[in-house]
N, C-alpha and C positions, 0 to 999 in steps of 0.2 A: 504493500501499499504507498507504506515511504518512495518508494523509485515512481511511482505512479502521480501519483502528486508534484512528483520532483519536475518531474518529464511536463507536467500539464504543464506545471508554471514555468518549464522554459515556454513552450510552446506557445503561452499568453506575453509574456516580455518580448519574444522577439517577433510578433506579429505588431506592437506598441512601441516597437526600436524602429524600425520600418518604417520612419515620417512618410514619406509615400502612400503608401496602401494605407495607413494609418488614415493618414489628413484625406485622402478619396474618400474612403467611406465615412468619415466624419460630416464632411461637406458635402458630399451629396442631395443628402434629404436635408438640406441648409437652402440647396441652390434648386433644389425640383420647388420646396414654398416661396420660394420668389417669385419662381418660373410661372409655375397655379397660379398663384396672386394676381399676377401683373397678365396673363396673360387668358386664363379661364376663368378670373373673380364674376367679372361682368356674366358673361355664360352662363355660368353657376344661376347670381345673383337675378336675373332673367325668367332663367326655369322655378321657381320659386315663387316668383311674382307671380308667374300668367297660370302657377298650380291654383293658387288662391284666389279668393271673388274679388272683385273690383272693387264692390260698399266696405272693405274693410280692412279698416287702417292701421296698418303693424307697425310699429315699429323700425325705422331701420337700421337699430341695433338687435334685431333678430333674423335679421336678413344678414346680417354683416355675420352672427355667429353659427348659421344656418351653411353660407359661404368656406365659412375657416373649417369647421366640421366635417366639412366633406372635402376640402383639402388636405386639411389634417390625418384625417382617414386614410386616404389613398396610399398618402408618401408614407403614413409609420406601418401598414399595409405592408405596403412592396418594399419597405427597405428591410425588415424583421426578415426578410429571403434573400434579398442581393446584397446582402452586409454578411452572413451569413455565408457565402458562398466565396466571401472577399479574407474572410477571416481563416478560410478554412481550407485556404491556395495555400498555405504552411506545408499538409500534406504533400502534395503536387509539388512542390519546392525541396523536398527535399529525397524524396524519389529520382528532380529534374538533375538535384545537383551532386547526387551519390553518396549525402550524408546519411539516408535512410543505411547503408552500410556499415556503419557506426552505430548504429541505435540498435540493429539488429546484433550487433555483438554480444550486447549486455544482455542476461537471464530474463529480461519480460519478456514475457509471453505474449503474442502478435495481439489476442485481441485487450489487453490494456493499451498497447501502443495506439491501436485504431480508438480506443475511450478517450487515451489522453486525453488526444488529437478532436477527440469531440466536446468532452470538456470544456479543452481551453480558445474551441472555437462558437461554443457557446456563451461564455463566460465575456469574450472580448464582444462579442453581436450583441450583450448585454448588453454591455455598458453603453455605448453604438447607440444604440435606440433606447434602452434610457435620455441620454444624453438629448438623443433629437426630441424626446416626449415632453424632457424642462421647457426645451423650446419652441417648439409646440403648445405648450400649456402658456406659456407667455405670453402667446401669438395670440391665444384665445382669450387672455384676460386683457388685453388691450383690446382688442374688436369688440367683445361681448362675451362675457363669462356667463353661461348657465347650466354649470354644470354641478353635478350633486354627489357628495363623497362616493358614495353608491358605485356612481358612473365613474370617476375618477381612478375609486380605487379597480373596479374592475375592466379599464380600459389600460390600467398594469395589466392585471393580470393576464388578459389577451394577449397583450408582449409578449410576453415572458411565456407563452404555449406558443403561438408564435416563431420565438425564437425558436424554442427546442425545434417545432415543424423544421421550421428553415434549417437550423444545423445539420437532423438525420437526414432531409432528402438533403443537403452540400457534400454528406458525409460519403451517401454513395454511390453518387453519381463521381465525388472525387478519389473515388476507390481506385477507380480503372483512367485515370489520367496520369501522364510519363512525365510529360513536357508541355511547359510554360508555352507551346501556341495552341495545345490542344488546351492547357487551365485559362488564354485572352479569348479562345473562341466560347468555348462556355460560358464564360463569366460577359463578353456579348448577350448570347443568346437569352439570357437567365434576365438581363437588365432590362434587354428590348422586348422580350416575354411573355413574361411573371404577368408584368402589368397590368397587360387586356385578357389573358385567360381566367385571373380570379375574379374580374370585375372590377380592379383598384382602377386605371384609367377610365376605363369605361363601364359601370352600372349595365346586367349583366338585362336588363330589361333592354336595353336597345340593341341587342341583337335579335336576331330570328330565335322563334323557339326554338328547334331545332340544336343549334349552336348554344343556346340555354344551355335544353336540360344537359350535353354532354359534359360543359364545365363545371354542373352541377354533381358531378363524379368526383370533382376533386377535388382533396380538401380546405385549400389553400382558398377557394371560393366564401367556404363558411369562415373562415379565420378573418376575411375585409366584414365578411358582415358583419361580424362582432365586432369588432373594429367601430365600424359604422355606427353601428347604434349607440354603442356605448361613448360617441362622440355627437351624436348628433340628438341624444336622448333627452336632454334636457332645455335646448332650444324648442323641436318640436310640441314638447309637454308646454312649453308657455305660451304656442298659440292660442293654445285649449282656453285661456284665457282672455283673450283676443274672441271669442267666440265661432271660431275658423270649424266649419262643419266636419265631422267625422271623413267622412267619404272624400273631403279633404288633404287631410291628415295621413289619410291608407295612399293617399294618391301621391303622395310625397313622398309618404317610405317606401314601396313599393317600386319608384321611377328612381329610387336611390340605393334598392337590394338592400332595406334594414327588412326589408321582409322578404324572404324568399320561398318560391316556389319547386317545390321537386312534382313534377308532373301531374300539376294544378293542388300538391298537397301542402299546405301550408305547414315550413317547416321553422317549432319553435326558435327560442334560445338553449331551453335545455337541451335538444338535440344537436344543435349546432357546437355548441359546448363537448358532447356527449361522440359526434363525430371525428372533431380538432384532436381532440384526448386518443381516442384507436387512431386512428390514423398515423402517429405519433407514433406509438405501441408499435402498431405495425411495424414502421420505419426503422424502427431499431431494433425490432428483433432481427429485419430484412440486413441491416447494418453487420449485426451481430453474427449472427449464420455466416451472409458473401468471408466474411473477415477469417470465423475455421476454417470454411472451407474450400478456398482458395486463398491464403497466406502465403502462398510461396507465388502467386504469379501476381499478386497485390502488394506485396512491400517488395517486391524483385525489383532491384534497380538496372535498369538497361545499360 
């Protein structure tokens, strides 16, 4: 156990020692927040205003909070997975630069080495995502704060679970990568594509029903919806104080994927948590099994 913790600490320190990778992982969520607020803020605001009756006078601060919640939830949902791929690339670097040879000389078992990579990546990703969450909270406090303590706490739980999920997913994929070129290619694909298939960049409600049903088989979709719900719940509930019809509120939640419908079956928050937690367990089990069965190929440096 002592050697496991030492190797895990080594992985965390090496990631933060690489200033380029660390700063890129940390700055990316902030850049996305600025870009979203600059170019998409007005679009989101118009969508909210069009969904509400014209005769109801809603304070501008509530619209700002709704827009901010959508922006923040999109960024956090994506960052938990994309940052995990960045922090987990140390495994690939060790194979690429032959460091894995020195590591394998030690008597540590392959599954302990694999788990040390996972834990190191998880801790580094969690620190960066929590930093992004603090920045997001500060942003929402400036434009319009309607969070309850419970919603803020549940959002923290959502980030924690999504980081577990993202780290497990990246760990499995990175097991089969051996070069810097492969690492860059996978990083580019994940950064460009994950936000779309999880419903962060474009809500699933805007997709064709067949495409939407396919994406609903992906666990990341439910993680995004959880973050959406807890980022927007306070502002949406505030609308009820202005006698906004329940039908209009449901329309807003449907358009933002706060409400998910799996083949017309409404998915509750509890089911979303169950799907996300089970997916984490399954991915970790796959990671352990692959490490044990394919250890000679996976940890063999070329």
